[in-house]
C-alpha positions as CSV (number, residue, x, y, z in Angstrom):
1,M,31.0,64.8,167.2
2,S,32.4,61.5,168.5
3,E,32.9,61.2,172.3
4,T,34.4,58.3,174.1
5,L,34.5,57.7,177.9
6,L,37.5,56.2,179.6
7,D,37.2,55.4,183.3
8,V,40.6,55.1,185.0
9,Q,39.5,55.7,188.5
10,G,41.6,54.0,191.1
11,L,44.7,53.9,188.8
12,T,47.8,56.0,189.7
13,C,50.4,57.9,187.8
14,P,51.4,57.2,185.0
15,L,48.6,54.8,184.1
16,P,45.7,57.3,183.5
17,V,47.7,59.2,180.9
18,L,49.1,56.1,179.3
19,K,45.6,54.6,178.9
20,A,44.3,57.9,177.6
21,N,47.1,58.0,175.0
22,K,46.3,54.4,173.9
23,A,42.6,55.3,173.6
24,L,43.3,58.5,171.6
25,R,45.4,56.5,169.1
26,S,42.3,54.6,168.0
27,L,40.1,57.7,167.6
28,P,39.7,59.8,164.5
29,A,41.1,63.4,164.5
30,G,38.8,65.8,166.3
31,A,37.1,63.1,168.4
32,R,36.7,63.8,172.1
33,L,37.9,61.5,174.9
34,V,36.4,62.0,178.4
35,V,38.6,60.6,181.1
36,L,37.5,60.0,184.7
37,A,40.3,59.7,187.2
38,T,40.9,59.8,190.9
39,D,44.6,60.4,191.1
40,P,45.4,64.0,192.1
41,A,48.6,63.8,190.1
42,S,46.6,63.3,187.0
43,V,45.7,67.1,186.9
44,K,49.3,68.0,186.3
45,D,49.9,65.0,184.1
46,F,47.0,65.7,181.7
47,R,48.0,69.3,181.3
48,A,51.6,68.3,180.5
49,Y,50.4,65.6,178.2
50,A,48.2,68.0,176.2
51,A,51.0,70.5,175.9
52,E,53.5,67.9,174.7
53,T,51.2,66.0,172.2
54,G,49.1,68.8,170.7
55,H,45.8,67.2,171.8
56,A,43.6,69.9,173.3
57,L,42.5,69.7,176.9
58,V,39.1,71.3,176.3
59,G,37.6,70.6,179.7
60,F,38.5,69.9,183.3
61,S,36.4,69.6,186.5
62,E,36.7,68.0,189.9
63,D,33.9,66.8,192.1
64,K,34.5,65.0,195.5
65,G,37.9,63.6,194.4
66,Q,36.8,62.6,190.9
67,F,38.6,64.4,188.1
68,R,37.0,64.7,184.6
69,F,39.2,65.6,181.7
70,T,38.0,66.2,178.1
71,L,40.6,65.9,175.4
72,R,40.1,66.6,171.7
73,K,42.4,64.6,169.5
74,R,44.6,66.8,167.3
75,E,44.2,66.9,163.6
76,D,46.6,64.5,162.0
77,P,49.7,66.3,160.8
78,A,50.1,66.7,157.0
79,P,52.3,64.0,155.5
80,K,55.8,65.3,154.9
81,A,56.5,65.9,151.2
82,E,59.4,64.0,149.8
83,P,62.1,66.1,148.2
84,D,62.4,66.0,144.5
85,P,65.3,63.9,143.3
C-alpha cells in the first residue's frame, strides 16, 4: 500500500487542508497520505474535509502539539453513463 508523508507543521488554517487536498489529487485511489500539522484548528478541519470529500480519515493522533492525520484516498467514482440518444 502506498503511503506519502506531508509535513505542514507551522502552517495555519486553511493551508494544511489545502496542501493535503493538492497532494491527494496526485495519488492513486486507496493510497494513504500522512499529514503532520501543528495548527490546533486542523483537527476540526481534517474531520470536515474527510466528511465532505469522501476520503477516509483512518488515523489521528496528537503528541506534544503535533497532530498526525492519516487519510486514505477514496476510490474514484465510476464514470457517469451517457444517456442513449
